[in-house]
N, C-alpha and C positions, 0 to 999 in steps of 0.2 A: 348375231346382229340384230337390232333393231328393223320389225319390219314398217311397211307405213299402218298396218292396220293400228300398229300396236303403239307409232307415235301420233299416230288420230287419238286414237282412244286416250291417252296422255294429256292431248293439250285441251283437247275437248274437256276430260274431268277434271282439268286443274282448273280449268274457263269458268265450269263450273260452282265447285269448289269457293274459287275466289267472289265470283256475284253470291252467292249463299253468305258467304264467312259476312261480306261486306254490308248485305241487305238485313242480317239480324243481329249485329254489332257483335260477332265471333260468334254464335251458333253454327252450325254447319251441315250439311250433308244433299244428298242426291235424290232426285226424283223415283230415280230404279238402281238396281247393281249395274255397274260395269259390263261388257260382255266380256270383258277379259277376264274380272275379277270372279265372274260365273262359270269362268273353264277353267282357274286356278280350285276353285271350292269342290270342281265336280272330279278331281283326283283328291287333292288333299282330305275329302270328307271323308275317303276310304282310306287315306296312307295314312293320315294324322289327325285321328277322329279328338282324339282330347284338345288340338288346339282348334277346330271345328266348331265345338263344345264351345271355349273359351269364349271364342270370339260372337259365339250366336248370342252369349249372356252380355253382351256389351253396348254401349252407347254407338258403339263403328258399326255395329247389325242394324239397330235400327235406324241410322242415318244413312243407307245404302252405303260408308265404306268399306270396302273389301278389301284381300290381298294385296291389288296392284295399285289401289290409289296410294299403298303406303310404299307399297316394296319396289314401284316402276323403279326404271334410273336409263339415265345418258347412256347413251350408248361411249360414250367416253369418258364416264365416270370409273375411278380407279378399278374398283368391286363390283362392274356391271360383268353380267354374262347372259347368254342369249338361252332362253328355255324355253322349249314349244314354239320360238316364233315371237317369243318379246323379250326384250331387253329390263330383265330387276338384277338388285340386288339385295344379299340377305341380310343387312345390317340396317337397320331404318334407325339413321343418325336423327340427334335432334334438328339438323339443318329441313329431314323432310317433315318430321313433325312441324314445323314451325309454315308451314302451305296452311294451315289451318289454325293453326295455335301459338298465333303470332307472340303475344305479348307472352305469354311465358315461356317460351324459348329465348326470350329478349332477357326476359327476368333472370332466367336460370345462367343464362351466355355471364351475365354481369356477379354471379354469384362464386363463392368458394367453392362449392360444391363441381360447379365445371370444371376448376383447376385442379383437383382433387388427383389428378395424373402425375403434375409436378413434381410430385414425391418420387420419382422413378431414378433423379438423382441426389437423394437425400439422405442423411446420415442414417433415416430407419432403411429403407432401400439397401442401404451398405451390407448392413446386418442381413436380411434376405439373402444376398446373392454373394457376399466373400464371409462371413463369421458363418453362418449358419447353412451356406450354400457351397456350391460349384458352377459348373457351366457342365454337367454331366447333360442336360436337356438339351441335344442336339436336335432342330427343326432344320429345312428348308429357309426358313427366316431369318436363322441365328446359326448360320452353318461352325460358328465359333463355338456356341453352344450357348446355355442362358440357366440361372438357380431352379428347381424345381420348385423350390420354397417361396422366391419372389413370387413364382406366376400361381401357381394354389395360395398364396397366402397373399401379400401383400397388392399386388394386381388385380384382387378381384372386387377389394372393395374402394379400390382408388381406381381404378382403371388401367388396362392396356393401351399401347401404340401397336395397333389393328396393324395389322401387315396382311395385303395380297397378294397373292400367288400366281398361276399360271389359270385362267380361263377364270377370274372370279376369286377362289377359292381361298378361305382365309386360313394362316398359321397357325396350325395345332397351340404355341406357346399362349397365343393373343388373342383366342377364339376356342370354346364360346366365353364372353366374359360381359358382368355387366356393372362395370363399375363406375360408379358413379361419378367419374372425370375421363372414363375412357378417351382415346384422341382416335376420331373415325377418319376412314381412307379420305371422305371429302372434306378433311381438316377441320370440320367439325369437334368437339368438345363434350362429352358428357352422354351420359344414356337416362330418358326418360326413366326405360324400363328397371333402372335402378329404383324404383319405388312405383313406378304403374306398370306390374308385373303382366308382359304381352302374354296372351293375348286378349284379355278381356278390361285390360288398363282399369282396373275401378279405384276410383276417387277413394271409397270407404276403406282398401286394404291400404291406400297408402296414406289414408288418416290415421290408420293400428299402428299404433309403440313398436309392434313388433317387425317391423316394415324399414323403421329405419335403427330396431336392433341388428339386422346383419349385419352391421358395421360400427355402430357406436355403442360397442362390449367391450369388454375383457377388459385388460391392467391397466392401461392408458389413457383409455377413454371409457368409460363404465354407463355411460349415459342410461343406457337401456336399465343395468342393474337400480342406478341410483332414481330413477322415476319410481318403478316398480317399489321403491323401497320409500316414497317421500308420499306423505297426502295426497298428489293428486293420484299416483298409481294405487295407491289405496283406496281412492275413490273411482278410480278407470274400472277398475277389477270388481267393484259390486257394482256396478251399475253401465259396465259397457252393450249392454241390451236395451240400452235405455236411451242412448246419445245418440242415433237417428243418424248414424255416421253412412249409411246409404244414400242420405239425401241431396238433390243436386245445392240446395241451397240449404249451407250447413254455418250458421252466424250464432260465434258464440253471445249466450245470454239471452237470444231468438228461439233457435231450434233445437236449444240443447243448455244443461245448464251443470249437472250433476257432478260431473270431469273431464277436464281436460285431456286433452292427448297429446303429443310432439307436434303433432302439427299445429293444433288449438293455438299454441303459443309464438309458435315459430313459422306460420304461414297463413294459416285460415284465417276467415273474414272476421273482422266483429262489426258494429254498428257503425262504427266511422272509418272502418280500412277493409279496402278488399284486400282478395287473395292474393299472395306474395309468393313467386317462386324465388326469390332471392333469401336463402335463409340468414343473410346476417343484416336486415334491415330491421330487427329488434333485441340484436347483440348489442351491449355497453363495456365489454371486455371480450379480449380474444384468449382464450387460457390455454391457447397451444404451446406457443414459446415459452423457453425457461423461465422468463419472467412476463409476467401479463402485460398486453398492452391495448392501445385503446385500437377497435376495430376499423377503424379510418388510417389510422398507420398501415394494417396488418394488406389493406382494400388495396394505400398507394405504393405496397413494395411488389402488388401482382398488377399494376394497372389499369385494375377497377373502377368501374365508373362510384364505386361507395366507398371513393378517396373524399370525396367532397359531400358524403354527410356524417353529419358529426356525429357522436357518440351520445350528445344529450338528447338530440332527434330521436335515434335508434330507442333510447330508451325508453321514452315517451310515448313510444308507438307499441314497448311493451308494455308498459303502466296502461299503456289503454285494452288491453286482453286482459290483465289483471283485475281492473276495476269493475269487470262484467261481473266478479263473484268474489272482491275483496271491498272494505272500503279505504280512503285517501292514507289514514293514519296505518294501517297494517300493510301498504304496500311501499309509503314511507320508510319506516321502520324494515321491513327487511333488505333495501338496497343499504342502508346503512348498515346492516348486520355484514350484508355481504362484501359491500367493499371496505369493509374493516376484515375480513378473512383476504381477501387477494391483497390488501395491504401488505398483514404481516408475514403470508407468506413471502410477498417477493421483499420485502425490508429485511428481514430476519435469515430467510435463506437464500433463497435464488442469488438474488445480485451480489451479496457475502460470497455464497458457493460458486458464481459464475466469472468473479475477479479472481479468488482462490484457485480456480483450473486454471487460469491463464497466465497464471505465475509458476502452475505446479507443470504446464510442459514441456517446456525445456530442461527439464529434470525425468520424463519419462519417456517410453520408449516412443519413436513416432508413426507407429503404426497405428491406428482406432482401433477402439476396443482389443488392441494385446495388453493390455495393463489392467489390473482390478481396479485402479481408480475409475475407469472410464466405465466400468458399468457400474459403480457405487455411485458415480453423479449422475448419469443418463438414468436410472432407475429414480434417484432424490427426485428430479424434477419432470421426468418423463412418463412415470408411473404414479409415485406416491404425490408428487406436486398437483398434477393435473386432479386426481382423485380426490384429493382435499380441496380444489378451485370448480372445481366441479360438481361434487357433494353440496358447495354452501349454494352452488346457481343456482341449484334445483331441488333444494330443502332437504338431501339426505345427511341426516347429521350422521349416520356411522360411516359413510364413506368421507363425511369433511372429518373426521375426529380418527377413527380406530383403520380405518383400510389409509386415510390423510395423513394429517397431520402428524399423527403418533409415529407414523412410519418416515415420516419428513425427519422430523425429527431424529427419531431410530438412528436412521441411516446415516445422520449426520455426522451423532456426537459420537458413536459404536465404529462407526465407519470411516467416512470421510476422514474427519480428523486425526485419529489414530494414522491410518494412510497418507495424508500431510505431511505430521508428526517425523514420521518414517523416512519420506523424502529429503526433510532437512536434514535429519542426523545422519543420513546417509553421505553427502552432497555437501554440507558446511565446511567441510576442509576438502576437500576432491582437489586432486593435483590440477585440475581444469578449471583453470580461474570462471571463465563464463559457467561453471553449472555452480562452484562456488556462492560467483555471483545472484548468479539466481535463486541459490538456497537460502540464500542471506536475505533475497526478495519479498519470500514465498514466509520464513518465519517472521519477519517484522510484519509482514500485512496478516498471519495467521495470530497472531498476537495482539493486535489492532482488535480484531471479529471477537476473539476470546472475550478481552476485557471491556467489551462494547455494552452498553445495557444489558441487550438481548440476550447476552451470552456467558458475562460474570457470574453465575448462578456456577455453571459448569468447573470454574477455579474455586469455589466453596469463597466468591469473593459478596457474596450477596448483602447490602446493608443494613446495618444491624435494625434501622425498621423496618424493613420490606423482611426479615427474618424473624421477626418479633412479633409483626403481623400475621405472615401465614403460620406462628404456634400458636395464636391466640385462636386463627378461623378452626384448627385441628382440635383443639380443646373445647370450644364452642360445639363443634360438630358430633365429641364425644358424648358430650351433655348433652346433646339435644336427644341423642341416641340409646344411651343407658339406660340401661334392666335397673328398676328398683329390685 
């Protein structure tokens, strides 16, 4: 239980922090280290020397912000426990960080990052919980068991819902966890430590692309790999020691100009924009769904304030970043190229594929991912389709083409279409009139799609003039490069 001393120190520390925070427009600090933090350090300096050294290298150290200022807890807090006369909590949540970093936490709370744990009921998590996993990991918080694949995989990036056991202990299925959308015992969402790793909370580390790469990598969202393939990533690798990434003021075009990082484009200050912790405020397409949508549409679905910020405004925000290194023609033409790729993917594969899958559903086994077609379609949009779109958005040509649109097309024509044709063949004369009707509807739609301008080549129905143009282009190519 919290004693009178701890209550007094908490009240005094918060009062002082508030006054200093207000007086200096967001800066913070105490005139000296609190007695409570000094007592914490006396033990943890020996017990946890690495943590002590990390804290000693932080701005918190220089501002006399110690263990207790962050870890103090009210005795009624769900995860509070008594520790040598003080009421503390293991988890420092965004709500705790907001004691000093109010604006940053408010921006973060309005972002998709803070909502990342909402994947816990999604199709992705069904894979980890059911298809890949079982209920073999039994803990006090999950007496019925939970999938170790979800605990060690999905939840470590997206965040777990932290469960508190007796005496403030945290259930091992949900902690340790620094997932960006972690649901904390105090009801707040997110983990500042996902980017600002404890206990030095370095801005320099948060600005490094590899920090983002902890989650933004892999087959379905390889932003880290795309970045390092791009000219931006190449420039960063060549010049990372010249970018002043540890500076408090880090304005592109003023403090550095040789390369951007992920933070540069999505979060960091420009000459006309302040730092933002809402990473969606400079994104003009949301490429996560089957069909790319505008970000304000996605924000509205999550009930975020960004629903009132148009994609045009967000694009202007990003273009402001781009213009620190590129001219207007370069920036405008890039977005024409990017939009064209999104429209190509949406129109040629995503929308027709989505419609075909809806018509095929009555002919499939009811359990999701119990059909070969489920995997074909999922990987087409969730893996290859995202890679193509993200590749275009970040100027990674190999991910746009060979890891992206080529794989999308191959998956569609070589796997998806034959599976759909097989369903039609199997059920078009079925004794169940409902299945026969569903097969007929699927056959009609498939015929419509394959005879469309985008897909008629597959049926060898390319118009003569287009075929002639393709033939001439091939002949011209051979003449250009043939050897004498």
